[in-house]
N, CA, C and O atoms as a Tripos MOL2 file, in Angstrom:
@<TRIPOS>MOLECULE
protein
  300   299    75     0     0
PROTEIN
NO_CHARGES

@<TRIPOS>ATOM
      1 N         114.6510  -11.3440   34.8340 N.3       1 UNK1
      2 CA        113.3030  -10.9590   34.7780 C.3       1 UNK1
      3 C         112.7500  -11.4960   33.4960 C.2       1 UNK1
      4 O         113.4250  -11.5790   32.4700 O.2       1 UNK1
      5 N         111.4400  -11.8750   33.5940 N.am      2 UNK2
      6 CA        110.7700  -12.4480   32.4430 C.3       2 UNK2
      7 C         109.6280  -11.5000   31.9010 C.2       2 UNK2
      8 O         109.1880  -10.5890   32.6020 O.2       2 UNK2
      9 N         109.2010  -11.7310   30.7200 N.am      3 UNK3
     10 CA        108.2860  -10.8450   30.0960 C.3       3 UNK3
     11 C         107.0110  -10.6900   30.8900 C.2       3 UNK3
     12 O         106.4470   -9.5980   30.9550 O.2       3 UNK3
     13 N         106.5290  -11.8220   31.5220 N.am      4 UNK4
     14 CA        105.2950  -11.7530   32.3180 C.3       4 UNK4
     15 C         105.5470  -10.7600   33.5200 C.2       4 UNK4
     16 O         104.6390  -10.0030   33.8640 O.2       4 UNK4
     17 N         106.6850  -10.7520   34.1180 N.am      5 UNK5
     18 CA        106.9320   -9.8290   35.2150 C.3       5 UNK5
     19 C         106.9250   -8.3520   34.7040 C.2       5 UNK5
     20 O         106.5060   -7.4540   35.4340 O.2       5 UNK5
     21 N         107.3560   -8.1260   33.5370 N.am      6 UNK6
     22 CA        107.3330   -6.7370   32.9910 C.3       6 UNK6
     23 C         105.8330   -6.2640   32.9280 C.2       6 UNK6
     24 O         105.5160   -5.1400   33.3170 O.2       6 UNK6
     25 N         104.9970   -7.0900   32.4660 N.am      7 UNK7
     26 CA        103.6040   -6.7330   32.3770 C.3       7 UNK7
     27 C         102.9990   -6.4030   33.7340 C.2       7 UNK7
     28 O         102.1960   -5.4750   33.8330 O.2       7 UNK7
     29 N         103.3610   -7.1360   34.7830 N.am      8 UNK8
     30 CA        102.7980   -7.0450   36.1650 C.3       8 UNK8
     31 C         103.4490   -5.7460   36.8010 C.2       8 UNK8
     32 O         102.8230   -5.1280   37.6620 O.2       8 UNK8
     33 N         104.6120   -5.3590   36.4110 N.am      9 UNK9
     34 CA        105.3250   -4.2300   37.0580 C.3       9 UNK9
     35 C         105.2360   -2.9500   36.3190 C.2       9 UNK9
     36 O         105.6260   -1.9180   36.8650 O.2       9 UNK9
     37 N         104.7440   -2.9390   35.0950 N.am     10 UNK10
     38 CA        104.8200   -1.8460   34.1950 C.3      10 UNK10
     39 C         104.1910   -0.5090   34.7070 C.2      10 UNK10
     40 O         104.7530    0.5780   34.5690 O.2      10 UNK10
     41 N         103.0150   -0.6750   35.2910 N.am     11 UNK11
     42 CA        102.3520    0.5690   35.8070 C.3      11 UNK11
     43 C         103.2660    1.2190   36.9200 C.2      11 UNK11
     44 O         103.4920    2.4270   36.8630 O.2      11 UNK11
     45 N         103.7460    0.5130   37.8370 N.am     12 UNK12
     46 CA        104.5150    0.9490   38.9290 C.3      12 UNK12
     47 C         105.8370    1.5480   38.3650 C.2      12 UNK12
     48 O         106.2960    2.5930   38.8260 O.2      12 UNK12
     49 N         106.4480    0.8490   37.3390 N.am     13 UNK13
     50 CA        107.6200    1.3390   36.6900 C.3      13 UNK13
     51 C         107.4470    2.6860   36.0830 C.2      13 UNK13
     52 O         108.2380    3.5970   36.3250 O.2      13 UNK13
     53 N         106.3910    2.8240   35.2710 N.am     14 UNK14
     54 CA        106.1670    4.1540   34.6320 C.3      14 UNK14
     55 C         105.7930    5.2240   35.5920 C.2      14 UNK14
     56 O         106.0010    6.3970   35.2810 O.2      14 UNK14
     57 N         105.2350    4.9010   36.7820 N.am     15 UNK15
     58 CA        104.9210    5.8690   37.7850 C.3      15 UNK15
     59 C         106.1300    6.2600   38.5930 C.2      15 UNK15
     60 O         106.1050    7.2500   39.3240 O.2      15 UNK15
     61 N         107.2380    5.4500   38.4580 N.am     16 UNK16
     62 CA        108.4280    5.6120   39.2510 C.3      16 UNK16
     63 C         108.3430    5.0790   40.6070 C.2      16 UNK16
     64 O         109.0180    5.5520   41.5220 O.2      16 UNK16
     65 N         107.4740    4.0410   40.7710 N.am     17 UNK17
     66 CA        107.1790    3.4640   42.1720 C.3      17 UNK17
     67 C         107.9150    2.2080   42.4450 C.2      17 UNK17
     68 O         107.7340    1.6650   43.5340 O.2      17 UNK17
     69 N         108.7350    1.6780   41.5680 N.am     18 UNK18
     70 CA        109.5410    0.5280   41.8160 C.3      18 UNK18
     71 C         110.7700    0.8720   42.5940 C.2      18 UNK18
     72 O         111.3560    1.9500   42.5000 O.2      18 UNK18
     73 N         111.1230   -0.1300   43.3770 N.am     19 UNK19
     74 CA        112.4390    0.0180   44.0940 C.3      19 UNK19
     75 C         113.5560    0.0370   43.0270 C.2      19 UNK19
     76 O         113.3990   -0.5310   41.9460 O.2      19 UNK19
     77 N         114.6870    0.7000   43.3510 N.am     20 UNK20
     78 CA        115.7790    0.8380   42.3410 C.3      20 UNK20
     79 C         116.2840   -0.4920   41.7800 C.2      20 UNK20
     80 O         116.5980   -0.5970   40.5940 O.2      20 UNK20
     81 N         116.3580   -1.5260   42.6640 N.am     21 UNK21
     82 CA        116.8640   -2.7970   42.1750 C.3      21 UNK21
     83 C         115.9360   -3.4380   41.1290 C.2      21 UNK21
     84 O         116.4150   -3.9060   40.0960 O.2      21 UNK21
     85 N         114.6400   -3.4670   41.3750 N.am     22 UNK22
     86 CA        113.6750   -4.0020   40.5160 C.3      22 UNK22
     87 C         113.6360   -3.1570   39.1470 C.2      22 UNK22
     88 O         113.6010   -3.7150   38.0500 O.2      22 UNK22
     89 N         113.6430   -1.8640   39.2990 N.am     23 UNK23
     90 CA        113.6680   -0.9850   38.1300 C.3      23 UNK23
     91 C         114.8810   -1.3050   37.2530 C.2      23 UNK23
     92 O         114.7710   -1.3700   36.0290 O.2      23 UNK23
     93 N         116.0040   -1.4970   37.8720 N.am     24 UNK24
     94 CA        117.2280   -1.8220   37.1540 C.3      24 UNK24
     95 C         117.1460   -3.1710   36.4100 C.2      24 UNK24
     96 O         117.6160   -3.3160   35.2810 O.2      24 UNK24
     97 N         116.5480   -4.1190   37.0740 N.am     25 UNK25
     98 CA        116.3350   -5.4710   36.4650 C.3      25 UNK25
     99 C         115.3480   -5.3930   35.2500 C.2      25 UNK25
    100 O         115.5170   -6.0210   34.2050 O.2      25 UNK25
    101 N         114.3070   -4.5600   35.5030 N.am     26 UNK26
    102 CA        113.3270   -4.3100   34.3790 C.3      26 UNK26
    103 C         113.9520   -3.6320   33.1900 C.2      26 UNK26
    104 O         113.6730   -3.9950   32.0470 O.2      26 UNK26
    105 N         114.7840   -2.6640   33.4410 N.am     27 UNK27
    106 CA        115.4740   -1.9150   32.3870 C.3      27 UNK27
    107 C         116.4780   -2.8200   31.6520 C.2      27 UNK27
    108 O         116.6410   -2.7330   30.4350 O.2      27 UNK27
    109 N         117.1670   -3.7170   32.4520 N.am     28 UNK28
    110 CA        118.1050   -4.7510   31.8040 C.3      28 UNK28
    111 C         117.3500   -5.6220   30.9070 C.2      28 UNK28
    112 O         117.8300   -5.9470   29.8210 O.2      28 UNK28
    113 N         116.1560   -6.0360   31.3040 N.am     29 UNK29
    114 CA        115.3410   -6.9720   30.4210 C.3      29 UNK29
    115 C         114.9380   -6.1450   29.1590 C.2      29 UNK29
    116 O         114.9990   -6.6620   28.0440 O.2      29 UNK29
    117 N         114.5340   -4.8860   29.3390 N.am     30 UNK30
    118 CA        114.0370   -4.0800   28.1820 C.3      30 UNK30
    119 C         115.2300   -3.8630   27.1780 C.2      30 UNK30
    120 O         115.0180   -3.7150   25.9740 O.2      30 UNK30
    121 N         116.4300   -3.8500   27.6940 N.am     31 UNK31
    122 CA        117.5890   -3.6300   26.7760 C.3      31 UNK31
    123 C         117.8000   -4.7300   25.8850 C.2      31 UNK31
    124 O         118.5350   -4.5760   24.9100 O.2      31 UNK31
    125 N         117.1980   -5.8970   26.1300 N.am     32 UNK32
    126 CA        117.4650   -7.0950   25.2800 C.3      32 UNK32
    127 C         116.2500   -7.7840   24.8230 C.2      32 UNK32
    128 O         116.3450   -8.9000   24.3120 O.2      32 UNK32
    129 N         114.9980   -7.1420   24.9840 N.am     33 UNK33
    130 CA        113.7130   -7.7260   24.6150 C.3      33 UNK33
    131 C         112.9020   -6.8100   23.8060 C.2      33 UNK33
    132 O         112.1850   -5.9750   24.3570 O.2      33 UNK33
    133 N         112.9810   -6.9240   22.4450 N.am     34 UNK34
    134 CA        112.3010   -6.0640   21.6380 C.3      34 UNK34
    135 C         110.7710   -6.1120   21.7070 C.2      34 UNK34
    136 O         110.1130   -5.0880   21.5220 O.2      34 UNK34
    137 N         110.1930   -7.3100   21.9760 N.am     35 UNK35
    138 CA        108.7380   -7.3330   22.1180 C.3      35 UNK35
    139 C         108.2820   -6.6010   23.3600 C.2      35 UNK35
    140 O         107.2150   -5.9870   23.3590 O.2      35 UNK35
    141 N         109.1000   -6.6580   24.4610 N.am     36 UNK36
    142 CA        108.6670   -5.8690   25.6560 C.3      36 UNK36
    143 C         108.8380   -4.3630   25.5110 C.2      36 UNK36
    144 O         108.0980   -3.5620   26.0810 O.2      36 UNK36
    145 N         109.8500   -4.0200   24.7200 N.am     37 UNK37
    146 CA        110.0360   -2.5800   24.4240 C.3      37 UNK37
    147 C         108.8100   -2.0730   23.5740 C.2      37 UNK37
    148 O         108.3060   -0.9790   23.8260 O.2      37 UNK37
    149 N         108.3740   -2.8160   22.6470 N.am     38 UNK38
    150 CA        107.1740   -2.4520   21.8690 C.3      38 UNK38
    151 C         105.9290   -2.3840   22.7850 C.2      38 UNK38
    152 O         105.0950   -1.4870   22.6610 O.2      38 UNK38
    153 N         105.8360   -3.3540   23.6990 N.am     39 UNK39
    154 CA        104.6910   -3.3070   24.6450 C.3      39 UNK39
    155 C         104.7450   -2.0730   25.4740 C.2      39 UNK39
    156 O         103.7520   -1.3530   25.5840 O.2      39 UNK39
    157 N         105.8720   -1.8070   26.0600 N.am     40 UNK40
    158 CA        106.0670   -0.5210   26.8690 C.3      40 UNK40
    159 C         105.7310    0.7290   26.1120 C.2      40 UNK40
    160 O         105.0620    1.6200   26.6350 O.2      40 UNK40
    161 N         106.1850    0.8030   24.8960 N.am     41 UNK41
    162 CA        105.8750    1.9980   24.0170 C.3      41 UNK41
    163 C         104.3610    2.0750   23.6880 C.2      41 UNK41
    164 O         103.7850    3.1620   23.6390 O.2      41 UNK41
    165 N         103.7620    0.9530   23.4750 N.am     42 UNK42
    166 CA        102.3060    0.9430   23.1500 C.3      42 UNK42
    167 C         101.5590    1.3060   24.4650 C.2      42 UNK42
    168 O         100.5680    2.0340   24.4140 O.2      42 UNK42
    169 N         101.9990    0.8300   25.5900 N.am     43 UNK43
    170 CA        101.3780    1.2230   26.8770 C.3      43 UNK43
    171 C         101.4350    2.6630   27.1990 C.2      43 UNK43
    172 O         100.4490    3.2670   27.6210 O.2      43 UNK43
    173 N         102.6660    3.2570   26.9880 N.am     44 UNK44
    174 CA        102.8940    4.7230   27.1320 C.3      44 UNK44
    175 C         101.8940    5.4580   26.2500 C.2      44 UNK44
    176 O         101.1420    6.3370   26.6710 O.2      44 UNK44
    177 N         101.9480    5.0070   24.9360 N.am     45 UNK45
    178 CA        100.9750    5.7350   24.0020 C.3      45 UNK45
    179 C          99.5590    5.6700   24.3790 C.2      45 UNK45
    180 O          98.8020    6.6190   24.1760 O.2      45 UNK45
    181 N          99.1850    4.5750   24.9210 N.am     46 UNK46
    182 CA         97.7510    4.4410   25.3880 C.3      46 UNK46
    183 C          97.4460    5.3040   26.5500 C.2      46 UNK46
    184 O          96.3540    5.8680   26.6280 O.2      46 UNK46
    185 N          98.3560    5.4330   27.4530 N.am     47 UNK47
    186 CA         98.2390    6.3350   28.5420 C.3      47 UNK47
    187 C          98.0720    7.7980   27.9960 C.2      47 UNK47
    188 O          97.1830    8.5530   28.3880 O.2      47 UNK47
    189 N          98.9790    8.1120   27.0870 N.am     48 UNK48
    190 CA         98.9270    9.5590   26.6300 C.3      48 UNK48
    191 C          97.6930    9.7930   25.9200 C.2      48 UNK48
    192 O          97.1070   10.8590   26.1080 O.2      48 UNK48
    193 N          97.1760    8.8420   25.0460 N.am     49 UNK49
    194 CA         95.9790    9.1550   24.2760 C.3      49 UNK49
    195 C          94.7310    9.1490   25.2900 C.2      49 UNK49
    196 O          93.8170    9.9550   25.1170 O.2      49 UNK49
    197 N          94.7100    8.3140   26.2500 N.am     50 UNK50
    198 CA         93.6130    8.2610   27.1200 C.3      50 UNK50
    199 C          93.4510    9.5090   27.9780 C.2      50 UNK50
    200 O          92.3430    9.9090   28.3370 O.2      50 UNK50
    201 N          94.6040   10.1110   28.2960 N.am     51 UNK51
    202 CA         94.6000   11.3350   29.1100 C.3      51 UNK51
    203 C          93.9890   12.5550   28.3200 C.2      51 UNK51
    204 O          93.6140   13.5780   28.8920 O.2      51 UNK51
    205 N          93.9210   12.3650   26.9900 N.am     52 UNK52
    206 CA         93.4120   13.4650   26.2200 C.3      52 UNK52
    207 C          91.9230   13.3450   25.9410 C.2      52 UNK52
    208 O          91.2850   14.2730   25.4450 O.2      52 UNK52
    209 N          91.3800   12.1600   26.2770 N.am     53 UNK53
    210 CA         90.0000   11.9460   26.0480 C.3      53 UNK53
    211 C          89.0870   12.6300   27.2030 C.2      53 UNK53
    212 O          89.4380   12.6980   28.3810 O.2      53 UNK53
    213 N          88.0100   13.0690   26.7490 N.am     54 UNK54
    214 CA         87.0160   13.6150   27.6760 C.3      54 UNK54
    215 C          85.9250   12.5650   27.8830 C.2      54 UNK54
    216 O          85.6380   11.8280   26.9400 O.2      54 UNK54
    217 N          85.3060   12.4520   29.0480 N.am     55 UNK55
    218 CA         84.3270   11.4380   29.2150 C.3      55 UNK55
    219 C          83.2430   11.5060   28.1440 C.2      55 UNK55
    220 O          82.7190   10.4920   27.6820 O.2      55 UNK55
    221 N          82.9270   12.7580   27.7660 N.am     56 UNK56
    222 CA         81.8760   12.9510   26.6970 C.3      56 UNK56
    223 C          82.3180   12.3240   25.3630 C.2      56 UNK56
    224 O          81.4630   12.0590   24.5180 O.2      56 UNK56
    225 N          83.6330   12.0750   25.1430 N.am     57 UNK57
    226 CA         84.1050   11.5460   23.8580 C.3      57 UNK57
    227 C          84.0110   10.0310   23.8360 C.2      57 UNK57
    228 O          84.0780    9.4100   22.7760 O.2      57 UNK57
    229 N          83.8540    9.4390   25.0170 N.am     58 UNK58
    230 CA         83.7920    7.9550   25.0580 C.3      58 UNK58
    231 C          82.3770    7.4310   24.8420 C.2      58 UNK58
    232 O          81.5110    7.8610   25.6040 O.2      58 UNK58
    233 N          82.0550    6.6050   23.9520 N.am     59 UNK59
    234 CA         80.8110    5.9540   23.8020 C.3      59 UNK59
    235 C          80.3790    5.3010   25.1200 C.2      59 UNK59
    236 O          81.1840    4.7270   25.8540 O.2      59 UNK59
    237 N          79.0800    5.4130   25.3850 N.am     60 UNK60
    238 CA         78.5450    4.7580   26.5970 C.3      60 UNK60
    239 C          78.7520    3.2540   26.6450 C.2      60 UNK60
    240 O          78.9390    2.7080   27.7320 O.2      60 UNK60
    241 N          78.7260    2.5830   25.5460 N.am     61 UNK61
    242 CA         78.9600    1.1470   25.5130 C.3      61 UNK61
    243 C          80.4150    0.8720   25.9510 C.2      61 UNK61
    244 O          80.6520   -0.0700   26.7070 O.2      61 UNK61
    245 N          81.3240    1.6220   25.5220 N.am     62 UNK62
    246 CA         82.7710    1.4120   25.9470 C.3      62 UNK62
    247 C          82.9780    1.6720   27.3810 C.2      62 UNK62
    248 O          83.7180    0.9470   28.0470 O.2      62 UNK62
    249 N          82.3570    2.6710   27.8790 N.am     63 UNK63
    250 CA         82.4350    2.9820   29.3220 C.3      63 UNK63
    251 C          81.9050    1.7550   30.1670 C.2      63 UNK63
    252 O          82.5060    1.3330   31.1550 O.2      63 UNK63
    253 N          80.7770    1.2450   29.7080 N.am     64 UNK64
    254 CA         80.1050    0.0960   30.3910 C.3      64 UNK64
    255 C          81.1020   -1.1100   30.3060 C.2      64 UNK64
    256 O          81.3100   -1.7900   31.3100 O.2      64 UNK64
    257 N          81.6590   -1.3540   29.2290 N.am     65 UNK65
    258 CA         82.5520   -2.4950   29.0380 C.3      65 UNK65
    259 C          83.8170   -2.3310   29.9000 C.2      65 UNK65
    260 O          84.2850   -3.2760   30.5340 O.2      65 UNK65
    261 N          84.3620   -1.0730   29.9010 N.am     66 UNK66
    262 CA         85.5310   -0.8380   30.7510 C.3      66 UNK66
    263 C          85.2440   -1.0390   32.1780 C.2      66 UNK66
    264 O          86.0450   -1.6720   32.8660 O.2      66 UNK66
    265 N          84.1550   -0.5440   32.6840 N.am     67 UNK67
    266 CA         83.7530   -0.7040   34.0650 C.3      67 UNK67
    267 C          83.6010   -2.2170   34.3930 C.2      67 UNK67
    268 O          84.0550   -2.6610   35.4470 O.2      67 UNK67
    269 N          82.9830   -2.9820   33.5190 N.am     68 UNK68
    270 CA         82.8430   -4.3880   33.7260 C.3      68 UNK68
    271 C          84.1420   -5.0160   33.8320 C.2      68 UNK68
    272 O          84.3750   -5.7690   34.7780 O.2      68 UNK68
    273 N          85.0500   -4.7590   32.8980 N.am     69 UNK69
    274 CA         86.3950   -5.3000   32.9460 C.3      69 UNK69
    275 C          87.1450   -4.9810   34.1790 C.2      69 UNK69
    276 O          87.7920   -5.8560   34.7540 O.2      69 UNK69
    277 N          87.0830   -3.7380   34.6180 N.am     70 UNK70
    278 CA         87.8140   -3.3570   35.8100 C.3      70 UNK70
    279 C          87.1930   -3.8970   37.0430 C.2      70 UNK70
    280 O          87.9260   -4.2040   37.9830 O.2      70 UNK70
    281 N          85.9260   -4.0390   37.1250 N.am     71 UNK71
    282 CA         85.3000   -4.6610   38.2800 C.3      71 UNK71
    283 C          85.6930   -6.1750   38.3520 C.2      71 UNK71
    284 O          85.9500   -6.6640   39.4520 O.2      71 UNK71
    285 N          85.7440   -6.8870   37.2770 N.am     72 UNK72
    286 CA         86.2180   -8.2930   37.2680 C.3      72 UNK72
    287 C          87.6700   -8.3670   37.7120 C.2      72 UNK72
    288 O          88.0660   -9.2080   38.5190 O.2      72 UNK72
    289 N          88.4610   -7.4260   37.1350 N.am     73 UNK73
    290 CA         89.8730   -7.4540   37.4660 C.3      73 UNK73
    291 C          90.1940   -7.1960   38.8950 C.2      73 UNK73
    292 O          91.1630   -7.7440   39.4200 O.2      73 UNK73
    293 N          89.3900   -6.3540   39.5670 N.am     74 UNK74
    294 CA         89.5880   -5.9510   40.9230 C.3      74 UNK74
    295 C          89.1420   -7.0980   41.8570 C.2      74 UNK74
    296 O          89.6030   -7.1170   42.9980 O.2      74 UNK74
    297 N          88.3290   -7.9980   41.4780 N.am     75 UNK75
    298 CA         87.7380   -9.0490   42.3900 C.3      75 UNK75
    299 C          88.8440  -10.0460   42.7710 C.2      75 UNK75
    300 O          88.5900  -10.9950   43.5130 O.2      75 UNK75
@<TRIPOS>BOND
     1     1     2 1
     2     2     3 1
     3     3     4 2
     4     3     5 am
     5     5     6 1
     6     6     7 1
     7     7     8 2
     8     7     9 am
     9     9    10 1
    10    10    11 1
    11    11    12 2
    12    11    13 am
    13    13    14 1
    14    14    15 1
    15    15    16 2
    16    15    17 am
    17    17    18 1
    18    18    19 1
    19    19    20 2
    20    19    21 am
    21    21    22 1
    22    22    23 1
    23    23    24 2
    24    23    25 am
    25    25    26 1
    26    26    27 1
    27    27    28 2
    28    27    29 am
    29    29    30 1
    30    30    31 1
    31    31    32 2
    32    31    33 am
    33    33    34 1
    34    34    35 1
    35    35    36 2
    36    35    37 am
    37    37    38 1
    38    38    39 1
    39    39    40 2
    40    39    41 am
    41    41    42 1
    42    42    43 1
    43    43    44 2
    44    43    45 am
    45    45    46 1
    46    46    47 1
    47    47    48 2
    48    47    49 am
    49    49    50 1
    50    50    51 1
    51    51    52 2
    52    51    53 am
    53    53    54 1
    54    54    55 1
    55    55    56 2
    56    55    57 am
    57    57    58 1
    58    58    59 1
    59    59    60 2
    60    59    61 am
    61    61    62 1
    62    62    63 1
    63    63    64 2
    64    63    65 am
    65    65    66 1
    66    66    67 1
    67    67    68 2
    68    67    69 am
    69    69    70 1
    70    70    71 1
    71    71    72 2
    72    71    73 am
    73    73    74 1
    74    74    75 1
    75    75    76 2
    76    75    77 am
    77    77    78 1
    78    78    79 1
    79    79    80 2
    80    79    81 am
    81    81    82 1
    82    82    83 1
    83    83    84 2
    84    83    85 am
    85    85    86 1
    86    86    87 1
    87    87    88 2
    88    87    89 am
    89    89    90 1
    90    90    91 1
    91    91    92 2
    92    91    93 am
    93    93    94 1
    94    94    95 1
    95    95    96 2
    96    95    97 am
    97    97    98 1
    98    98    99 1
    99    99   100 2
   100    99   101 am
   101   101   102 1
   102   102   103 1
   103   103   104 2
   104   103   105 am
   105   105   106 1
   106   106   107 1
   107   107   108 2
   108   107   109 am
   109   109   110 1
   110   110   111 1
   111   111   112 2
   112   111   113 am
   113   113   114 1
   114   114   115 1
   115   115   116 2
   116   115   117 am
   117   117   118 1
   118   118   119 1
   119   119   120 2
   120   119   121 am
   121   121   122 1
   122   122   123 1
   123   123   124 2
   124   123   125 am
   125   125   126 1
   126   126   127 1
   127   127   128 2
   128   127   129 am
   129   129   130 1
   130   130   131 1
   131   131   132 2
   132   131   133 am
   133   133   134 1
   134   134   135 1
   135   135   136 2
   136   135   137 am
   137   137   138 1
   138   138   139 1
   139   139   140 2
   140   139   141 am
   141   141   142 1
   142   142   143 1
   143   143   144 2
   144   143   145 am
   145   145   146 1
   146   146   147 1
   147   147   148 2
   148   147   149 am
   149   149   150 1
   150   150   151 1
   151   151   152 2
   152   151   153 am
   153   153   154 1
   154   154   155 1
   155   155   156 2
   156   155   157 am
   157   157   158 1
   158   158   159 1
   159   159   160 2
   160   159   161 am
   161   161   162 1
   162   162   163 1
   163   163   164 2
   164   163   165 am
   165   165   166 1
   166   166   167 1
   167   167   168 2
   168   167   169 am
   169   169   170 1
   170   170   171 1
   171   171   172 2
   172   171   173 am
   173   173   174 1
   174   174   175 1
   175   175   176 2
   176   175   177 am
   177   177   178 1
   178   178   179 1
   179   179   180 2
   180   179   181 am
   181   181   182 1
   182   182   183 1
   183   183   184 2
   184   183   185 am
   185   185   186 1
   186   186   187 1
   187   187   188 2
   188   187   189 am
   189   189   190 1
   190   190   191 1
   191   191   192 2
   192   191   193 am
   193   193   194 1
   194   194   195 1
   195   195   196 2
   196   195   197 am
   197   197   198 1
   198   198   199 1
   199   199   200 2
   200   199   201 am
   201   201   202 1
   202   202   203 1
   203   203   204 2
   204   203   205 am
   205   205   206 1
   206   206   207 1
   207   207   208 2
   208   207   209 am
   209   209   210 1
   210   210   211 1
   211   211   212 2
   212   211   213 am
   213   213   214 1
   214   214   215 1
   215   215   216 2
   216   215   217 am
   217   217   218 1
   218   218   219 1
   219   219   220 2
   220   219   221 am
   221   221   222 1
   222   222   223 1
   223   223   224 2
   224   223   225 am
   225   225   226 1
   226   226   227 1
   227   227   228 2
   228   227   229 am
   229   229   230 1
   230   230   231 1
   231   231   232 2
   232   231   233 am
   233   233   234 1
   234   234   235 1
   235   235   236 2
   236   235   237 am
   237   237   238 1
   238   238   239 1
   239   239   240 2
   240   239   241 am
   241   241   242 1
   242   242   243 1
   243   243   244 2
   244   243   245 am
   245   245   246 1
   246   246   247 1
   247   247   248 2
   248   247   249 am
   249   249   250 1
   250   250   251 1
   251   251   252 2
   252   251   253 am
   253   253   254 1
   254   254   255 1
   255   255   256 2
   256   255   257 am
   257   257   258 1
   258   258   259 1
   259   259   260 2
   260   259   261 am
   261   261   262 1
   262   262   263 1
   263   263   264 2
   264   263   265 am
   265   265   266 1
   266   266   267 1
   267   267   268 2
   268   267   269 am
   269   269   270 1
   270   270   271 1
   271   271   272 2
   272   271   273 am
   273   273   274 1
   274   274   275 1
   275   275   276 2
   276   275   277 am
   277   277   278 1
   278   278   279 1
   279   279   280 2
   280   279   281 am
   281   281   282 1
   282   282   283 1
   283   283   284 2
   284   283   285 am
   285   285   286 1
   286   286   287 1
   287   287   288 2
   288   287   289 am
   289   289   290 1
   290   290   291 1
   291   291   292 2
   292   291   293 am
   293   293   294 1
   294   294   295 1
   295   295   296 2
   296   295   297 am
   297   297   298 1
   298   298   299 1
   299   299   300 2
@<TRIPOS>SUBSTRUCTURE
     1 UNK1         2 RESIDUE 1 A UNK
     2 UNK2         6 RESIDUE 1 A UNK
     3 UNK3        10 RESIDUE 1 A UNK
     4 UNK4        14 RESIDUE 1 A UNK
     5 UNK5        18 RESIDUE 1 A UNK
     6 UNK6        22 RESIDUE 1 A UNK
     7 UNK7        26 RESIDUE 1 A UNK
     8 UNK8        30 RESIDUE 1 A UNK
     9 UNK9        34 RESIDUE 1 A UNK
    10 UNK10       38 RESIDUE 1 A UNK
    11 UNK11       42 RESIDUE 1 A UNK
    12 UNK12       46 RESIDUE 1 A UNK
    13 UNK13       50 RESIDUE 1 A UNK
    14 UNK14       54 RESIDUE 1 A UNK
    15 UNK15       58 RESIDUE 1 A UNK
    16 UNK16       62 RESIDUE 1 A UNK
    17 UNK17       66 RESIDUE 1 A UNK
    18 UNK18       70 RESIDUE 1 A UNK
    19 UNK19       74 RESIDUE 1 A UNK
    20 UNK20       78 RESIDUE 1 A UNK
    21 UNK21       82 RESIDUE 1 A UNK
    22 UNK22       86 RESIDUE 1 A UNK
    23 UNK23       90 RESIDUE 1 A UNK
    24 UNK24       94 RESIDUE 1 A UNK
    25 UNK25       98 RESIDUE 1 A UNK
    26 UNK26      102 RESIDUE 1 A UNK
    27 UNK27      106 RESIDUE 1 A UNK
    28 UNK28      110 RESIDUE 1 A UNK
    29 UNK29      114 RESIDUE 1 A UNK
    30 UNK30      118 RESIDUE 1 A UNK
    31 UNK31      122 RESIDUE 1 A UNK
    32 UNK32      126 RESIDUE 1 A UNK
    33 UNK33      130 RESIDUE 1 A UNK
    34 UNK34      134 RESIDUE 1 A UNK
    35 UNK35      138 RESIDUE 1 A UNK
    36 UNK36      142 RESIDUE 1 A UNK
    37 UNK37      146 RESIDUE 1 A UNK
    38 UNK38      150 RESIDUE 1 A UNK
    39 UNK39      154 RESIDUE 1 A UNK
    40 UNK40      158 RESIDUE 1 A UNK
    41 UNK41      162 RESIDUE 1 A UNK
    42 UNK42      166 RESIDUE 1 A UNK
    43 UNK43      170 RESIDUE 1 A UNK
    44 UNK44      174 RESIDUE 1 A UNK
    45 UNK45      178 RESIDUE 1 A UNK
    46 UNK46      182 RESIDUE 1 A UNK
    47 UNK47      186 RESIDUE 1 A UNK
    48 UNK48      190 RESIDUE 1 A UNK
    49 UNK49      194 RESIDUE 1 A UNK
    50 UNK50      198 RESIDUE 1 A UNK
    51 UNK51      202 RESIDUE 1 A UNK
    52 UNK52      206 RESIDUE 1 A UNK
    53 UNK53      210 RESIDUE 1 A UNK
    54 UNK54      214 RESIDUE 1 A UNK
    55 UNK55      218 RESIDUE 1 A UNK
    56 UNK56      222 RESIDUE 1 A UNK
    57 UNK57      226 RESIDUE 1 A UNK
    58 UNK58      230 RESIDUE 1 A UNK
    59 UNK59      234 RESIDUE 1 A UNK
    60 UNK60      238 RESIDUE 1 A UNK
    61 UNK61      242 RESIDUE 1 A UNK
    62 UNK62      246 RESIDUE 1 A UNK
    63 UNK63      250 RESIDUE 1 A UNK
    64 UNK64      254 RESIDUE 1 A UNK
    65 UNK65      258 RESIDUE 1 A UNK
    66 UNK66      262 RESIDUE 1 A UNK
    67 UNK67      266 RESIDUE 1 A UNK
    68 UNK68      270 RESIDUE 1 A UNK
    69 UNK69      274 RESIDUE 1 A UNK
    70 UNK70      278 RESIDUE 1 A UNK
    71 UNK71      282 RESIDUE 1 A UNK
    72 UNK72      286 RESIDUE 1 A UNK
    73 UNK73      290 RESIDUE 1 A UNK
    74 UNK74      294 RESIDUE 1 A UNK
    75 UNK75      298 RESIDUE 1 A UNK
């Protein structure tokens, strides 16, 4: 497994939605790739922090930029 694949699979991995074989390959990669471990930890931290935010706490400009980004990503 390569670093690019980790990025693509990370959401499913953290949600527990990967098949066992893929999850095992991802974990094997993480056991030997410090940059990916840092990325996973940052990703987890971002999820934790974002869950604590209330919509009222987010500046309107940021909400607009996030929506634009997600709309482009979903196309």
